[in-house]
BAZA-937231 format. One line per field, with one value per residue: residue number from 1; y, z negated, x of N, C-alpha, C, O in turn; residue in three letters. Coordinates in Angstrom, 2 decimals. Atoms other than C-alpha are relative to their C-alpha. Layout:
seq: c(NUM  ...)
n.Y: c(Y  ...)
n.Z: c(Z  ...)
n.X: c(X  ...)
ca.Y: c(Y  ...)
ca.Z: c(Z  ...)
ca.X: c(X  ...)
c.Y: c(Y  ...)
c.Z: c(Z  ...)
c.X: c(X  ...)
o.Y: c(Y  ...)
o.Z: c(Z  ...)
o.X: c(X  ...)
type: c(ala  ...)
END
This chain:
seq: c(1  2  3  4  5  6  7  8  9  10  11  12  13  14  15  16  17  18  19  20  21  22  23  24  25  26  27  28  29  30  31  32  33  34  35  36  37  38  39  40  41  42  43  44  45  46  47  48  49  50  51  52  53  54  55  56  57  58  59  60  61  62  63  64  65  66  67  68  69  70  71  72  73  74  75  76  77  78  79  80  81  82  83  84  85  86  87  88  89  90  91  92  93  94  95  96  97  98  99  100  101  102  103  104  105  106  107  108  109  110  111  112  113  114  115  116  117  118  119  120  121  122  123  124  125  126  127  128  129  130  131  132  133  134  135  136  137  138  139  140  141  142  143  144  145  146  147  148  149  150  151  152  153  154  155  156  157  158  159  160  161  162  163)
n.Y: c(1.88  0.84  1.06  1.20  -0.41  0.03  1.58  0.57  -0.34  0.61  1.22  0.07  -0.43  1.07  1.25  -0.30  0.15  1.48  0.61  -0.36  0.68  1.34  0.16  -0.10  1.32  1.14  -0.42  0.17  1.53  0.61  -0.47  0.36  1.45  0.37  0.23  -0.46  0.71  -0.74  0.33  -0.28  0.78  0.04  0.90  1.42  -0.05  -0.59  -1.10  -0.12  -1.45  -0.23  -0.62  -0.91  -1.60  -0.66  0.12  -1.18  -1.35  -0.22  0.16  0.94  0.89  1.66  0.32  -0.47  0.85  1.22  0.07  -0.51  1.08  0.98  -0.31  0.42  1.50  0.44  -0.72  0.29  0.85  -0.31  -0.71  0.69  0.91  -0.69  -0.36  1.42  -0.22  -0.99  0.56  1.02  -0.71  -0.65  1.17  0.31  -1.08  0.49  1.15  -0.63  -0.73  0.95  0.80  -0.84  -0.79  0.12  0.29  -1.31  0.04  0.58  -1.14  -1.09  0.89  0.20  -1.23  -0.37  0.66  -0.74  -1.23  0.50  0.58  -0.87  -0.91  0.87  -0.25  -1.39  -0.08  0.82  -0.78  -1.50  0.34  0.12  -1.43  -0.61  0.88  -0.39  -1.36  0.09  0.56  -1.15  -1.42  -1.10  -0.65  1.01  0.21  -0.95  -0.07  1.13  -0.58  -0.95  1.03  0.96  -1.13  -0.20  1.08  0.23  -1.15  -0.65  0.40  1.35  1.03  1.14  0.34  -1.53  0.59  -0.53  -1.10)
n.Z: c(0.25  -1.27  0.25  0.47  1.56  0.57  -0.04  1.12  1.46  0.28  0.14  1.48  0.81  0.09  0.49  1.47  0.48  -0.09  1.19  1.07  -0.24  0.29  1.47  0.80  -0.35  0.57  1.46  0.42  0.08  1.47  1.19  0.02  0.23  0.99  1.04  1.09  1.38  1.04  1.60  0.08  0.07  0.89  0.98  -0.20  -0.02  1.23  -0.17  0.27  0.37  -0.22  -1.25  -0.34  0.02  1.13  1.00  -0.37  0.40  1.52  0.41  0.71  0.46  -0.29  1.10  -0.05  -1.14  0.54  0.46  -0.95  -0.73  0.41  0.39  -1.18  0.00  0.84  -0.68  -1.38  0.10  0.31  -1.34  -1.11  0.58  -0.11  -1.49  -0.79  0.36  -0.70  -1.58  0.17  0.03  -1.15  -0.72  0.32  -0.58  -1.23  -0.45  0.36  -0.92  -1.15  0.27  -0.75  1.20  1.14  1.57  0.63  1.52  0.04  -0.25  1.21  0.60  -0.26  -0.47  1.13  0.04  -0.86  0.76  1.02  -0.24  -0.60  1.26  0.56  -0.69  0.33  1.14  0.13  -0.65  0.68  1.38  -0.48  -0.36  1.22  0.47  -1.13  0.59  1.41  -0.21  -0.65  0.99  -0.18  -1.36  -1.03  0.18  -0.81  -1.46  -0.55  -0.14  -1.16  -1.33  0.09  -0.50  -1.44  -0.62  0.10  -0.20  -0.97  -1.27  -0.45  0.95  -0.60  0.53  -0.28  -0.22  -1.29  0.13)
n.X: c(-0.30  0.04  1.41  -0.89  0.10  1.25  0.18  -1.05  0.60  1.28  -0.34  -0.13  1.22  0.91  -0.27  -0.03  1.32  0.18  -0.55  0.83  0.97  -0.42  -0.15  1.02  0.95  -0.42  0.14  1.22  0.34  -0.45  0.52  1.14  -0.19  -1.13  0.64  -1.16  -0.13  0.80  -0.71  -1.48  -0.94  -0.77  0.46  -0.30  -1.50  -0.72  -0.68  -1.80  -0.31  -1.48  -0.08  1.14  -0.50  0.35  -1.29  -0.65  0.56  0.25  -1.46  -0.02  -1.17  0.16  0.90  1.52  0.33  0.22  1.25  0.73  -0.01  0.64  1.64  0.75  -0.08  1.19  1.18  0.31  0.96  1.50  0.83  0.15  1.08  1.08  -0.03  0.41  1.57  0.79  0.43  0.83  1.46  0.23  0.09  1.37  0.72  -0.12  0.97  1.46  0.39  0.17  1.51  1.14  0.73  -0.53  0.62  -0.38  -0.45  -1.35  -1.01  -0.53  -0.74  -1.45  -0.43  -0.49  -1.07  -1.12  -0.25  -0.85  -1.53  -0.86  -0.25  -1.25  -1.24  -0.35  -0.40  -0.92  -0.72  -0.53  -0.58  -1.34  -0.26  -0.42  -1.19  -1.17  -0.28  -0.74  -1.55  -0.65  -0.47  1.06  -0.28  0.54  1.51  0.28  -0.03  1.07  1.72  0.20  0.14  1.19  1.19  -0.19  0.67  2.00  0.61  -0.34  0.64  -0.42  0.05  0.93  1.23  0.59  1.25  0.54  0.39)
ca.Y: c(-15.55  -17.90  -20.49  -23.49  -21.68  -21.29  -25.24  -26.26  -24.28  -25.58  -29.11  -28.77  -27.12  -30.02  -32.52  -30.91  -30.92  -34.53  -35.58  -33.45  -35.13  -38.66  -37.94  -36.78  -39.59  -42.02  -40.51  -40.47  -44.12  -45.12  -43.24  -44.43  -48.09  -48.20  -50.23  -48.92  -51.21  -50.05  -51.66  -50.13  -51.69  -51.10  -53.31  -56.43  -56.03  -54.02  -50.45  -49.96  -46.89  -47.26  -46.17  -44.03  -40.30  -39.79  -40.94  -38.08  -35.37  -36.19  -36.93  -40.14  -42.26  -45.84  -46.38  -44.59  -46.70  -49.71  -49.00  -47.53  -50.76  -52.98  -51.40  -51.62  -55.44  -55.60  -53.37  -55.13  -58.28  -56.67  -54.42  -57.34  -59.51  -56.25  -55.79  -59.68  -59.19  -56.14  -57.83  -60.57  -58.57  -56.59  -59.89  -60.76  -57.40  -58.22  -61.45  -60.01  -57.52  -60.30  -61.84  -60.86  -59.48  -58.42  -58.92  -55.10  -55.74  -58.30  -55.53  -53.11  -55.59  -56.16  -52.44  -51.83  -54.37  -52.80  -49.44  -50.86  -52.53  -49.52  -47.33  -50.13  -49.59  -45.82  -46.35  -48.92  -46.60  -43.21  -45.57  -46.59  -42.89  -42.05  -44.97  -43.82  -40.26  -40.91  -42.30  -38.70  -35.62  -32.44  -31.12  -34.25  -34.43  -31.16  -31.59  -34.99  -33.28  -30.74  -33.64  -35.66  -32.35  -31.68  -35.22  -35.11  -31.39  -30.35  -30.31  -33.52  -35.23  -38.89  -38.57  -35.00  -35.05  -33.98  -30.47)
ca.Z: c(114.98  117.52  118.33  117.39  113.70  113.40  114.53  112.18  109.26  109.92  110.09  106.87  105.18  106.51  105.37  101.86  101.73  102.72  99.99  97.44  98.77  98.49  95.05  93.57  95.21  93.84  90.26  90.51  91.31  88.55  86.14  87.36  87.44  84.39  81.76  78.27  75.52  72.89  69.98  68.38  69.18  66.37  64.25  66.01  66.59  63.54  63.64  63.66  61.56  62.24  65.76  65.34  65.88  62.46  60.90  62.98  62.35  58.51  58.27  56.54  54.30  54.95  51.50  52.33  55.70  53.79  51.55  54.52  56.22  53.42  52.71  56.61  56.48  53.50  55.44  58.95  57.68  56.12  59.45  61.58  59.52  59.59  63.24  64.15  61.82  63.53  66.97  65.79  64.96  68.03  69.91  68.00  69.00  72.45  72.60  71.02  73.47  76.22  74.95  77.00  73.65  71.35  67.68  66.55  62.88  63.33  65.49  62.90  60.71  62.55  63.26  59.50  59.25  61.83  60.12  56.64  58.06  60.02  56.48  55.08  57.66  57.11  53.46  53.83  56.35  53.98  51.02  53.11  54.36  50.55  49.80  52.67  51.45  47.88  49.28  50.79  49.10  48.85  51.98  54.15  52.70  54.19  57.58  57.56  56.72  59.49  62.06  61.23  61.67  64.81  66.06  64.75  65.57  68.52  72.01  73.27  70.00  70.48  67.98  69.25  69.12  72.83  73.26)
ca.X: c(72.11  72.94  70.10  73.05  73.14  69.50  69.14  71.74  70.03  66.58  67.84  69.36  66.39  64.26  66.51  66.82  62.89  62.74  64.92  63.10  59.86  61.40  62.63  59.49  57.54  60.11  59.92  56.17  55.88  58.16  56.42  53.02  53.86  56.33  54.65  55.89  56.76  54.11  56.23  59.16  62.14  63.91  61.52  62.02  65.97  66.69  68.02  71.93  72.45  76.26  75.81  72.71  72.67  71.00  74.44  76.07  73.60  73.06  77.00  76.26  78.72  79.40  77.87  74.67  74.66  74.89  72.05  70.15  70.64  69.64  66.22  65.59  66.36  63.60  61.11  61.36  59.66  56.78  56.07  56.67  53.76  51.64  52.17  51.28  47.94  46.98  47.52  45.67  42.45  42.74  43.00  39.46  38.09  38.81  37.44  34.17  34.27  34.29  30.75  27.67  26.00  28.65  27.91  28.27  28.24  31.14  32.97  32.52  33.98  36.97  37.42  37.50  40.07  42.13  41.94  42.75  46.05  47.11  46.30  48.86  51.23  51.43  51.81  54.62  56.14  55.93  57.23  60.07  60.64  60.85  63.48  65.60  65.46  66.58  70.10  70.65  72.25  70.01  71.66  70.92  67.35  67.10  68.39  66.39  63.04  63.65  64.69  61.68  59.47  60.96  60.14  56.31  55.87  57.91  56.10  58.05  57.53  56.03  53.19  51.97  48.23  46.41  45.49)
c.Y: c(-0.67  -1.02  -1.22  0.33  -0.12  -1.66  -0.67  0.27  -0.88  -1.48  -0.58  0.09  -1.33  -1.23  -0.07  -0.56  -1.41  -0.64  0.43  -0.80  -1.45  0.02  0.11  -1.18  -1.23  0.02  -0.22  -1.23  -0.92  0.08  -0.53  -1.49  -0.52  -0.37  0.01  -1.07  0.59  -0.45  0.63  -0.66  -0.29  -1.03  -1.29  -0.26  0.69  1.33  -0.05  1.47  0.50  0.72  0.86  1.62  0.66  -0.09  1.18  1.31  0.04  -0.15  -1.28  -1.03  -1.14  -0.60  0.08  -0.86  -1.42  0.02  0.05  -1.57  -1.31  0.21  -0.05  -1.47  -0.35  0.69  -0.66  -1.13  0.40  0.75  -1.33  -0.97  0.99  0.08  -1.26  0.06  0.91  -0.34  -0.83  0.44  0.75  -1.15  -0.29  0.97  -0.25  -1.03  0.12  0.66  -0.54  -0.46  1.12  1.12  0.14  0.45  1.47  0.04  -0.77  0.93  1.25  -0.68  -0.17  1.44  0.71  -0.35  0.64  1.40  0.02  -0.29  1.29  1.31  -0.74  0.23  1.27  -0.03  -0.76  0.99  1.30  -0.46  -0.31  0.94  0.57  -0.85  0.56  1.51  0.25  -0.42  1.51  0.86  1.07  0.49  -0.99  -0.16  1.08  -0.06  -1.36  0.32  0.78  -1.03  -0.67  1.01  0.28  -1.10  -0.03  1.41  0.82  -0.60  -1.39  -0.87  -1.16  -0.04  1.43  -0.12  0.99  1.54  0.34)
c.Z: c(1.13  -0.08  -0.61  -1.53  -0.44  -0.03  -1.14  -1.34  -0.03  -0.07  -1.56  -0.86  0.09  -0.65  -1.67  -0.58  0.10  -1.30  -1.23  -0.32  -0.46  -1.24  -0.95  0.02  -0.95  -1.61  -0.50  -0.04  -1.23  -1.28  0.03  -0.42  -1.06  -1.21  -1.20  -0.95  -1.03  -1.52  0.02  0.11  -1.01  -1.19  0.14  -0.06  -1.33  0.70  -0.40  -0.57  0.29  1.32  0.13  -0.21  -1.23  -0.87  0.32  -0.77  -1.57  -0.63  -1.01  -0.51  0.26  -1.13  -0.12  0.98  -0.49  -1.05  0.69  0.69  -1.06  -0.19  1.48  0.23  -0.85  0.50  1.33  -0.21  -0.32  1.12  0.98  -0.20  0.23  1.38  0.58  -0.71  0.80  1.39  0.09  0.02  1.03  1.18  -0.19  0.49  1.42  0.65  -0.47  1.00  1.78  0.15  0.80  -0.88  -0.96  -1.37  -0.63  -1.46  0.07  0.46  -1.04  -1.08  -0.02  -0.01  -1.26  -0.63  0.37  -0.60  -1.19  0.30  0.55  -1.34  -0.81  0.58  -0.24  -1.31  -0.01  0.66  -0.99  -1.32  0.59  0.02  -1.61  -0.58  0.53  -0.43  -1.19  0.32  0.38  -1.04  0.47  1.34  1.28  -0.14  0.83  1.34  0.48  0.05  1.27  1.28  0.28  0.20  1.23  0.93  0.18  0.80  1.38  1.17  0.69  -1.23  0.47  -0.57  0.14  0.13  1.16  -0.48  0.31)
c.X: c(0.14  -1.23  0.64  -0.31  -1.47  -0.38  0.29  -0.74  -1.25  0.38  0.34  -0.84  -0.96  0.48  0.09  -1.52  -0.47  0.51  -0.47  -1.30  0.20  0.11  -1.02  -0.92  0.40  -0.41  -1.37  -0.45  0.67  -0.53  -1.55  -0.37  0.96  -1.11  0.77  -0.20  -0.47  0.68  1.50  0.99  0.63  -0.60  0.06  1.71  0.55  0.85  1.41  0.36  1.51  0.15  -1.15  0.38  -0.40  1.40  0.70  -0.63  -0.24  1.46  -0.20  1.10  -0.20  -0.88  -1.67  -0.86  -0.44  -1.27  -1.22  -0.49  -0.69  -1.63  -0.67  -0.30  -1.43  -1.30  -0.41  -0.96  -1.61  -0.72  -0.33  -1.67  -1.06  -0.43  -0.78  -1.46  -0.66  -0.26  -0.92  -1.60  -0.16  -0.31  -1.71  -0.91  -0.49  -0.87  -1.34  -0.68  -0.67  -1.48  -0.90  -0.39  1.06  -0.46  0.48  0.43  1.49  1.35  0.24  0.97  1.56  0.74  0.51  1.23  1.28  0.67  0.98  1.55  0.73  0.07  1.44  1.31  0.71  0.39  1.40  0.97  0.65  0.81  1.55  0.90  0.77  1.50  0.91  0.37  0.54  1.43  0.39  0.28  -1.19  0.05  -0.88  -1.12  -0.62  -0.26  -0.92  -1.42  -0.03  0.06  -1.25  -1.01  0.04  -0.52  -1.46  -0.32  0.26  -0.81  0.37  -0.13  -0.88  -1.43  -0.91  -1.44  -0.47  -0.63  -1.37)
o.Y: c(-0.35  -1.25  -1.84  -0.44  -0.73  -2.16  -1.30  -0.60  -1.73  -1.86  -1.49  -0.79  -1.85  -2.10  -1.06  -1.34  -1.80  -1.32  -0.39  -1.22  -1.89  -0.73  -0.58  -1.72  -1.94  -0.90  -0.66  -1.55  -1.84  -0.74  -0.67  -1.90  -1.67  0.46  -0.58  -1.40  1.36  0.05  0.63  -1.47  -1.47  -1.50  -2.07  -1.14  0.33  1.26  -0.54  2.36  1.68  1.59  1.27  2.14  1.81  0.73  1.84  2.03  1.15  0.13  -1.10  -1.62  -1.55  -1.39  -0.60  -1.18  -2.05  -1.00  -0.56  -1.95  -2.19  -0.68  -0.31  -1.83  -1.09  0.30  -0.51  -1.09  -0.04  0.67  -1.47  -1.26  0.51  0.11  -1.09  -0.14  0.58  -0.05  -0.85  -0.04  0.93  -0.96  -0.26  0.56  -0.35  -1.00  -0.70  0.47  -0.06  -0.53  2.33  2.31  -0.79  1.46  1.42  0.59  -0.15  1.04  1.88  -0.11  -0.16  1.52  1.50  0.38  0.92  1.69  0.52  0.29  1.47  2.11  -0.11  0.33  1.32  0.66  -0.14  1.28  1.66  0.34  0.04  0.86  1.10  -0.29  0.94  1.83  1.28  -0.25  1.71  0.81  0.94  0.72  -0.67  -0.59  0.89  0.16  -1.49  -0.08  0.57  -1.04  -0.80  0.56  0.37  -0.81  -0.28  1.29  1.63  -1.79  -2.03  -2.03  -0.98  -0.60  1.72  -1.07  2.17  1.79  1.50)
o.Z: c(2.06  -1.11  -1.34  -2.14  -1.47  -1.05  -1.88  -2.18  -0.91  -1.05  -2.24  -1.72  -0.92  -1.12  -2.39  -1.51  -0.66  -2.02  -2.15  -1.45  -1.32  -1.87  -1.97  -0.95  -1.62  -2.18  -1.63  -0.87  -1.88  -2.20  -1.06  -1.15  -0.97  -1.71  -1.29  -1.27  -1.59  -2.61  0.89  -0.81  -1.18  -2.05  -0.82  -0.81  -1.77  1.73  -1.47  0.17  0.34  1.39  1.27  -0.89  -1.44  -1.76  -0.63  -1.60  -2.08  -1.81  -2.04  0.33  0.41  -0.86  -0.70  0.88  -0.10  -0.98  0.29  0.82  -0.59  -0.19  1.56  0.71  -0.36  0.02  1.71  0.46  0.16  1.25  1.58  0.72  0.69  1.70  1.44  0.06  1.29  2.03  1.06  0.76  1.19  2.01  0.78  0.99  1.76  1.60  0.05  1.39  2.63  1.24  0.93  -0.58  -1.76  -1.57  -1.32  -1.89  -0.27  -0.12  -1.36  -1.32  -0.90  -0.27  -1.26  -1.35  -0.29  -0.70  -1.26  -0.33  0.15  -1.42  -1.25  -0.04  -0.43  -1.44  -0.72  0.01  -1.11  -2.04  0.01  -0.53  -1.76  -1.18  -0.19  -0.51  -1.32  -0.67  0.06  -2.14  1.45  2.02  2.03  0.89  1.55  1.93  1.57  0.88  2.02  2.16  1.42  0.73  1.91  1.90  1.18  1.70  1.87  1.23  1.14  -0.99  1.29  0.04  -0.65  0.86  1.03  -1.59  0.17)
o.X: c(-0.60  -1.87  -0.13  -1.04  -1.74  -0.83  -0.46  -0.96  -1.38  -0.26  -0.12  -0.90  -1.42  -0.26  0.00  -1.71  -1.36  -0.23  -0.45  -1.58  -0.56  -0.63  -0.98  -1.45  -0.35  -0.99  -1.61  -1.30  0.16  -0.45  -2.11  -1.27  1.38  -1.87  1.85  -1.34  0.30  0.40  2.37  1.00  0.92  0.15  0.00  2.11  1.64  1.52  1.74  0.77  1.85  1.00  -1.34  1.26  -0.02  1.66  1.12  -0.09  -0.38  1.64  0.46  1.78  -1.35  -1.77  -2.52  -2.04  -1.42  -1.96  -2.21  -1.65  -1.40  -2.48  -1.87  -1.37  -2.29  -2.36  -1.57  -2.00  -2.65  -1.94  -1.40  -2.43  -2.09  -1.61  -1.65  -2.40  -1.74  -1.27  -1.68  -2.45  -1.37  -1.19  -2.48  -1.96  -1.67  -1.66  -2.09  -1.84  -1.43  -2.04  -0.75  -0.28  1.09  -1.14  1.50  1.44  2.50  2.42  1.25  2.03  2.42  1.94  1.46  1.92  2.28  1.86  2.11  2.44  1.88  1.00  2.39  2.37  1.93  1.40  2.19  1.98  1.82  1.41  2.58  2.00  1.87  2.42  1.84  1.56  1.21  2.14  1.56  -0.27  -1.94  -0.96  -1.81  -1.64  -1.60  -1.32  -1.47  -2.23  -0.98  -0.80  -1.69  -2.03  -0.98  -1.21  -2.13  -1.16  -0.53  -1.11  -0.58  0.19  -1.78  -2.34  -1.80  -1.73  -0.17  -1.10  -1.76)
type: c(met  ser  lys  lys  ala  ile  thr  val  ile  leu  ile  ile  ser  val  ala  ile  asn  leu  val  ala  ile  phe  thr  ile  gly  tyr  asn  trp  ser  lys  val  arg  tyr  tyr  arg  arg  asp  thr  ser  pro  gly  trp  ile  asp  lys  gly  his  asp  phe  arg  arg  ser  ile  leu  arg  his  lys  leu  asp  leu  thr  glu  asp  gln  ile  asp  val  ile  cys  glu  arg  gln  glu  asp  met  arg  pro  lys  met  leu  ser  leu  arg  glu  asp  leu  phe  ala  lys  arg  lys  glu  leu  leu  thr  leu  leu  arg  glu  pro  glu  pro  asn  arg  ala  lys  ala  asp  ser  ile  ile  arg  asp  ile  val  ser  met  gln  ile  gly  met  glu  lys  glu  val  phe  glu  his  leu  cys  gln  ile  lys  asp  val  phe  thr  pro  glu  gln  gln  glu  arg  phe  ser  thr  leu  phe  glu  gln  gln  leu  leu  his  pro  gly  gly  met  his  arg  pro  pro  arg)
END
């Protein structure tokens, strides 16, 4: 192989490696400094089932979508209220933590309140899912359960417990 060919191949190889290193570094910095929004956006904005992937995966009818949207509208104010109360309690806990000698009994009380609110939220979500599931046909219920299970149990699921 000629010296020119080796030089060209070496330059191309170095360029590819530099691009790869730059891309990895850029993505790493984006992930590292990216501040995730911890609130589910659908609660604030309302979830549009007409454009949802669930509509297509479950083959929902317009009537089903109307009922689901109506139930979503009933659910949203409850969840927003619970989230606001939960945020206020967490803020109380942080205020308590800033004190030189935090009152541990008061902290325990606030933590119990937070846990109670979280239990209330889980119950509301479960009840809401049951109400939505009632709208589905048996086939749709099976597909919904499978999709929901995949979301929770799949290695890429957002609520996967740590290993």
